[in-house]
C-alpha positions as CSV (number, residue, x, y, z in Angstrom):
1,M,-174.2,-99.3,-24.6
2,S,-172.6,-102.7,-25.4
3,D,-172.9,-105.6,-23.0
4,A,-169.4,-106.3,-21.6
5,S,-170.4,-109.9,-20.9
6,A,-171.4,-110.6,-24.5
7,P,-169.1,-113.0,-26.4
8,R,-166.5,-111.8,-28.9
9,L,-166.7,-113.0,-32.5
10,R,-163.5,-114.5,-33.8
11,L,-162.7,-115.5,-37.3
12,Q,-159.6,-117.6,-37.7
13,D,-157.9,-118.2,-41.1
14,L,-161.4,-118.3,-42.6
15,T,-161.2,-119.5,-46.3
16,K,-163.7,-120.2,-48.9
17,D,-163.0,-121.8,-52.3
18,F,-165.5,-122.1,-55.2
19,G,-163.7,-124.5,-57.5
20,T,-160.4,-122.9,-58.4
21,H,-161.6,-119.4,-57.3
22,R,-160.7,-118.4,-53.7
23,A,-163.4,-116.0,-52.7
24,V,-162.2,-115.5,-49.0
25,D,-158.5,-116.0,-48.3
26,A,-157.4,-116.8,-44.7
27,V,-159.3,-114.0,-43.0
28,T,-158.5,-113.5,-39.3
29,L,-160.5,-111.0,-37.3
30,D,-161.8,-110.3,-33.8
31,L,-165.1,-108.3,-33.4
32,E,-165.8,-106.7,-30.0
33,P,-169.2,-107.0,-28.3
34,G,-171.5,-104.1,-29.3
35,E,-169.2,-103.1,-32.1
36,F,-170.5,-101.6,-35.4
37,F,-168.1,-103.1,-38.0
38,C,-168.2,-102.4,-41.7
39,L,-166.8,-104.7,-44.4
40,L,-165.9,-102.4,-47.3
41,G,-164.7,-103.2,-50.8
42,P,-165.6,-103.4,-54.5
43,S,-167.9,-106.0,-56.0
44,G,-166.4,-109.4,-56.1
45,C,-163.9,-108.8,-53.2
46,G,-165.4,-111.5,-51.0
47,K,-167.2,-109.4,-48.4
48,S,-170.7,-110.9,-48.9
49,T,-169.2,-114.4,-48.9
50,L,-167.5,-113.6,-45.6
51,L,-170.8,-112.5,-44.2
52,R,-172.5,-115.7,-45.3
53,L,-169.7,-117.8,-43.7
54,I,-170.4,-116.0,-40.4
55,A,-174.1,-116.6,-40.8
56,G,-173.6,-120.3,-41.7
57,F,-175.1,-120.1,-45.2
58,E,-171.8,-121.1,-46.7
59,A,-169.4,-123.8,-45.3
60,P,-165.8,-122.7,-45.1
61,S,-163.1,-124.6,-47.0
62,A,-160.8,-123.9,-44.0
63,G,-160.7,-122.0,-40.8
64,H,-163.1,-121.4,-37.9
65,V,-165.9,-119.1,-36.8
66,R,-166.1,-118.8,-33.0
67,L,-168.4,-116.8,-30.7
68,G,-166.9,-116.7,-27.3
69,E,-165.9,-120.2,-26.5
70,T,-168.4,-121.8,-28.9
71,D,-167.2,-123.0,-32.3
72,L,-169.9,-122.2,-34.8
73,T,-168.1,-123.5,-37.9
74,A,-170.2,-126.7,-38.3
75,M,-173.3,-125.3,-36.7
76,P,-176.3,-124.8,-39.0
77,P,-177.6,-121.2,-39.5
78,H,-180.8,-121.7,-37.5
79,R,-178.9,-122.7,-34.4
80,R,-176.4,-119.8,-34.4
81,P,-177.1,-116.8,-32.2
82,V,-176.7,-114.7,-35.3
83,N,-179.2,-113.2,-37.7
84,M,-178.8,-111.8,-41.2
85,M,-180.7,-109.1,-43.1
86,F,-180.5,-109.4,-46.8
87,Q,-180.2,-106.5,-49.4
88,S,-183.5,-107.6,-50.9
89,Y,-185.2,-107.5,-47.5
90,A,-187.0,-110.8,-48.4
91,L,-190.3,-109.7,-46.9
92,F,-193.3,-112.0,-47.4
93,P,-195.7,-110.2,-49.6
94,H,-198.8,-112.2,-48.4
95,M,-198.1,-111.2,-44.8
96,S,-198.8,-108.0,-43.0
97,V,-196.0,-106.0,-41.5
98,A,-196.8,-107.5,-38.1
99,G,-196.8,-111.0,-39.6
100,N,-193.4,-110.4,-41.2
101,V,-191.8,-109.0,-38.0
102,G,-193.2,-111.8,-35.8
103,Y,-192.4,-114.6,-38.3
104,G,-189.4,-115.9,-36.3
105,L,-191.1,-115.8,-32.9
106,K,-192.6,-119.3,-33.1
107,G,-193.0,-120.8,-29.7
108,L,-194.2,-117.7,-28.0
109,S,-197.8,-117.2,-27.0
110,R,-200.0,-115.0,-29.2
111,A,-200.0,-112.3,-26.6
112,A,-196.2,-112.4,-26.1
113,T,-195.7,-112.3,-29.9
114,A,-198.0,-109.3,-30.3
115,A,-196.2,-107.5,-27.4
116,R,-192.8,-108.2,-28.9
117,V,-193.9,-107.1,-32.4
118,A,-195.4,-103.9,-31.0
119,E,-192.1,-103.2,-29.2
120,L,-190.0,-103.7,-32.4
121,L,-192.3,-101.5,-34.5
122,R,-191.9,-98.7,-31.9
123,L,-188.2,-99.3,-32.0
124,V,-188.0,-98.7,-35.8
125,R,-190.6,-95.9,-35.7
126,L,-193.4,-97.9,-37.5
127,D,-196.1,-97.7,-34.8
128,G,-199.5,-98.2,-36.4
129,F,-198.1,-100.0,-39.5
130,G,-198.7,-103.5,-38.3
131,A,-201.7,-104.3,-40.4
132,R,-200.3,-103.0,-43.7
133,R,-198.8,-105.1,-46.5
134,P,-195.1,-104.6,-47.6
135,E,-196.1,-103.4,-51.1
136,T,-197.9,-100.3,-49.5
137,L,-194.6,-99.1,-47.9
138,S,-191.8,-96.9,-49.1
139,G,-188.3,-98.3,-49.5
140,G,-187.2,-96.9,-46.2
141,Q,-190.2,-98.4,-44.4
142,R,-189.6,-101.8,-45.9
143,Q,-186.0,-101.6,-44.8
144,R,-187.1,-100.9,-41.2
145,V,-189.6,-103.8,-41.3
146,A,-186.8,-106.1,-42.4
147,L,-184.5,-104.7,-39.6
148,A,-187.3,-105.3,-37.0
149,R,-187.7,-108.9,-38.1
150,A,-184.0,-109.5,-38.0
151,L,-183.9,-108.2,-34.4
152,A,-187.0,-110.1,-33.2
153,R,-185.1,-112.9,-31.5
154,E,-182.5,-110.6,-30.0
155,P,-179.5,-112.0,-31.8
156,G,-176.0,-111.5,-30.3
157,L,-174.8,-110.5,-33.7
158,L,-176.7,-108.9,-36.6
159,L,-175.3,-109.2,-40.2
160,L,-176.5,-106.8,-42.8
161,D,-175.7,-107.2,-46.5
162,E,-175.9,-103.8,-48.3
163,P,-178.9,-102.9,-46.1
164,L,-179.3,-99.4,-47.7
165,G,-178.4,-100.3,-51.3
166,A,-182.0,-100.1,-52.6
167,L,-182.6,-96.6,-51.2
168,D,-182.2,-93.3,-53.1
169,R,-179.4,-91.0,-51.9
170,G,-181.5,-88.7,-49.7
171,L,-183.3,-91.5,-47.9
172,R,-180.1,-93.4,-47.6
173,E,-178.3,-90.6,-45.8
174,E,-181.3,-90.2,-43.4
175,T,-181.5,-94.0,-42.8
176,Q,-177.7,-94.2,-42.1
177,G,-178.2,-92.0,-39.1
178,E,-181.2,-94.0,-37.9
179,L,-179.4,-97.3,-38.2
180,R,-176.4,-96.0,-36.3
181,A,-178.6,-94.6,-33.5
182,L,-180.6,-97.8,-33.3
183,Q,-177.4,-99.9,-33.0
184,R,-176.2,-97.6,-30.2
185,R,-179.5,-98.0,-28.3
186,L,-179.5,-101.8,-28.6
187,G,-175.8,-102.5,-28.0
188,T,-176.1,-105.4,-30.4
189,A,-172.9,-106.0,-32.6
190,F,-173.6,-105.2,-36.2
191,V,-171.5,-106.3,-39.2
192,V,-172.5,-104.4,-42.3
193,V,-171.3,-105.1,-45.9
194,T,-171.1,-102.0,-48.1
195,H,-169.2,-100.8,-51.2
196,D,-169.8,-97.2,-50.3
197,P,-166.8,-95.6,-48.4
198,E,-168.8,-92.7,-47.1
199,E,-171.4,-95.0,-45.7
200,A,-168.8,-97.1,-44.0
201,M,-167.1,-94.0,-42.5
202,M,-170.5,-92.7,-41.3
203,L,-171.6,-95.9,-39.7
204,A,-168.6,-97.9,-38.4
205,D,-166.6,-98.0,-35.2
206,R,-164.1,-99.9,-37.3
207,I,-163.8,-100.7,-41.0
208,G,-162.3,-103.8,-42.6
209,V,-161.2,-103.2,-46.2
210,M,-161.2,-106.3,-48.5
211,E,-159.5,-106.8,-51.8
212,G,-159.3,-110.1,-53.7
213,G,-160.7,-112.1,-50.8
214,R,-158.1,-110.7,-48.3
215,L,-158.6,-108.4,-45.4
216,V,-156.0,-105.8,-46.3
217,Q,-156.5,-103.3,-43.5
218,V,-158.7,-102.9,-40.4
219,G,-159.0,-99.8,-38.3
220,K,-161.1,-96.8,-37.2
221,P,-162.4,-94.7,-40.1
222,D,-160.1,-91.7,-39.5
223,A,-157.0,-93.9,-39.2
224,L,-157.8,-95.7,-42.5
225,Y,-158.4,-92.3,-44.2
226,R,-155.3,-90.7,-42.9
227,R,-153.0,-93.7,-42.7
228,P,-153.9,-96.1,-45.5
229,A,-151.8,-99.2,-45.7
230,N,-151.5,-99.2,-49.5
231,R,-152.6,-97.4,-52.7
232,F,-155.8,-99.5,-53.0
233,V,-157.0,-98.4,-49.5
234,A,-156.0,-94.8,-50.1
235,G,-158.0,-94.6,-53.4
236,L,-161.0,-96.5,-52.0
237,L,-161.6,-94.2,-49.1
238,G,-161.7,-91.0,-51.1
239,D,-160.0,-88.8,-53.6
240,V,-156.2,-88.9,-53.2
241,N,-153.2,-87.5,-55.0
242,L,-150.3,-90.0,-55.6
243,I,-147.0,-88.3,-56.3
244,P,-144.3,-90.7,-57.4
245,G,-140.7,-90.4,-56.3
246,R,-137.7,-92.1,-54.5
247,V,-137.5,-92.2,-50.8
248,G,-134.6,-90.6,-48.9
249,P,-132.9,-91.6,-45.7
250,E,-134.8,-92.1,-42.5
251,G,-135.7,-89.1,-40.4
252,P,-137.1,-88.4,-36.9
253,G,-140.6,-89.4,-36.1
254,G,-141.1,-91.5,-39.2
255,I,-140.8,-88.4,-41.5
256,R,-138.9,-89.0,-44.6
257,T,-138.0,-87.0,-47.7
258,V,-139.1,-88.1,-51.1
259,R,-137.3,-86.9,-54.2
260,T,-139.9,-86.3,-57.0
261,A,-139.4,-85.1,-60.6
262,H,-140.5,-81.6,-59.4
263,G,-138.8,-81.2,-56.1
264,E,-138.6,-82.7,-52.7
265,V,-141.6,-83.4,-50.4
266,R,-141.9,-85.0,-47.0
267,G,-144.3,-87.5,-45.5
268,V,-144.8,-90.2,-43.0
269,A,-143.4,-93.7,-43.7
270,E,-145.5,-96.2,-41.8
271,G,-143.4,-99.3,-42.7
272,A,-139.7,-100.0,-43.5
273,L,-138.6,-98.6,-46.8
274,A,-135.1,-98.9,-48.3
275,E,-133.5,-95.7,-49.2
276,G,-133.9,-95.1,-52.9
277,A,-137.0,-97.3,-53.2
278,A,-139.8,-96.3,-55.6
279,V,-142.7,-94.9,-53.6
280,A,-145.9,-92.8,-54.0
281,V,-146.7,-89.9,-51.6
282,A,-150.4,-90.0,-50.9
283,V,-152.0,-86.7,-49.9
284,R,-155.7,-85.8,-49.8
285,P,-157.0,-82.8,-51.8
286,E,-158.0,-80.9,-48.7
287,D,-154.4,-81.1,-47.4
288,L,-152.9,-79.4,-50.4
289,A,-152.2,-75.7,-49.8
290,F,-150.9,-72.9,-52.0
291,V,-147.4,-71.9,-50.7
292,D,-144.4,-69.8,-51.8
293,D,-142.0,-72.8,-51.9
294,G,-143.5,-76.1,-53.2
295,L,-144.3,-78.1,-56.3
296,P,-144.8,-75.9,-59.4
297,V,-148.3,-76.2,-60.9
298,V,-150.6,-74.5,-63.3
299,V,-154.3,-74.2,-62.2
300,A,-156.1,-76.0,-65.1
301,D,-159.7,-75.8,-63.8
302,A,-161.8,-74.7,-60.8
303,T,-165.2,-75.9,-59.8
304,F,-167.3,-74.0,-57.2
305,L,-169.0,-76.3,-54.8
306,G,-170.5,-73.9,-52.3
307,D,-168.3,-74.2,-49.2
308,R,-165.2,-75.1,-51.1
309,V,-163.6,-75.0,-54.6
310,R,-162.2,-78.0,-56.2
311,R,-159.2,-77.2,-58.4
312,T,-157.4,-79.3,-61.0
313,L,-153.7,-78.6,-61.0
314,R,-151.2,-79.6,-63.7
315,L,-147.5,-80.4,-62.9
316,P,-144.8,-79.6,-65.5
317,D,-144.8,-83.1,-66.8
318,G,-148.6,-83.0,-67.3
319,A,-149.5,-85.1,-64.2
320,I,-152.7,-83.9,-62.4
321,L,-153.2,-83.0,-58.7
322,R,-156.5,-82.1,-57.2
323,A,-156.9,-79.5,-54.4
324,S,-160.0,-78.7,-52.3
325,G,-159.9,-75.3,-50.6
326,R,-161.7,-72.2,-49.6
327,P,-163.5,-70.2,-52.3
328,G,-161.6,-67.1,-51.3
329,D,-158.1,-68.3,-52.2
330,S,-156.8,-65.5,-54.3
331,G,-154.3,-65.7,-57.2
332,V,-155.2,-69.2,-58.1
333,S,-157.7,-68.8,-60.8
334,P,-157.6,-71.0,-63.9
335,G,-154.5,-70.4,-66.0
336,S,-152.4,-69.0,-63.1
337,E,-149.0,-70.5,-62.1
338,T,-148.5,-71.2,-58.5
339,R,-146.9,-73.7,-56.0
340,V,-148.5,-76.2,-53.7
341,G,-147.3,-78.0,-50.6
342,F,-148.5,-79.9,-47.6
343,A,-147.6,-80.6,-44.0
344,P,-145.4,-83.7,-43.7
345,D,-147.8,-85.4,-41.2
346,A,-150.7,-85.0,-43.7
347,A,-149.0,-87.3,-46.3
348,V,-148.3,-91.0,-46.3
349,I,-145.4,-92.6,-48.2
350,L,-146.6,-95.8,-49.8
351,P,-144.6,-98.5,-51.7
352,A,-145.0,-98.0,-55.4
């Protein structure tokens, strides 16, 4: 559980320029005590730079980093109650596992250091590994040694830059669950940088999506998936169909009609849209259903994936939709003509 008395991290108009390139652009964000927060975005979007600004390894061009009432902006990294775990893990090859974990515990007695190291190794499930060298460990074990070292001084905030990026897929999925469970036990706030949407949705209490140095949307994973703010967020968080059209008049509950080249559909408009504005209706493949009255399509292809079938559908103008449904759907084999629709609250109307 999180510590209600722990300070909140606040970023205020945080900006970083490298010459004429703005890597981080006026980011404002509050992180709650004990929160697991993921910064998600493609390479070059500024997420790792933002992490380094919080840690103090980069000086901002403008803005502030505050932890509770303390302004950390000009404070050097070693004085901040923050620690950072790098993607490379940066373990010392000439030191044992215990030596690596206890490296930052200078000032403690030998007995106190040994007790703390033993506690941390138990925490990350590496009991009995203290005497081994990093090169004798697997990738997942090295990741856990680096995590134990980062937690050694009990930071109020732990920053992790692509912490699982070096692991293969199977080990990565296993370690995601371990990392989340560990964070819940500790109650320490984690900020994780990742470019993997599935990883972000698996780990995070909230996700911040970055594009071009800006924080374009922040929210819980399900909210971002179901109600993306724009086409970039919609596409980043999974496969999505984007159906172009013109928006109709306002309706009750935010539901509006969109006139497409193949018929009318309805969806949720989150923001103000002028009638007749060009829009795209975003709908996930799993929300498309075969119906009697909907958009006309031809089933171009079907791929069996065990618990579901992914179908490629072609609209009359050649545009492609993708549907994900039950293997037992009848009458929708490749080459068949059918119609698809979706519930209005399963679709989001986005500005084109």
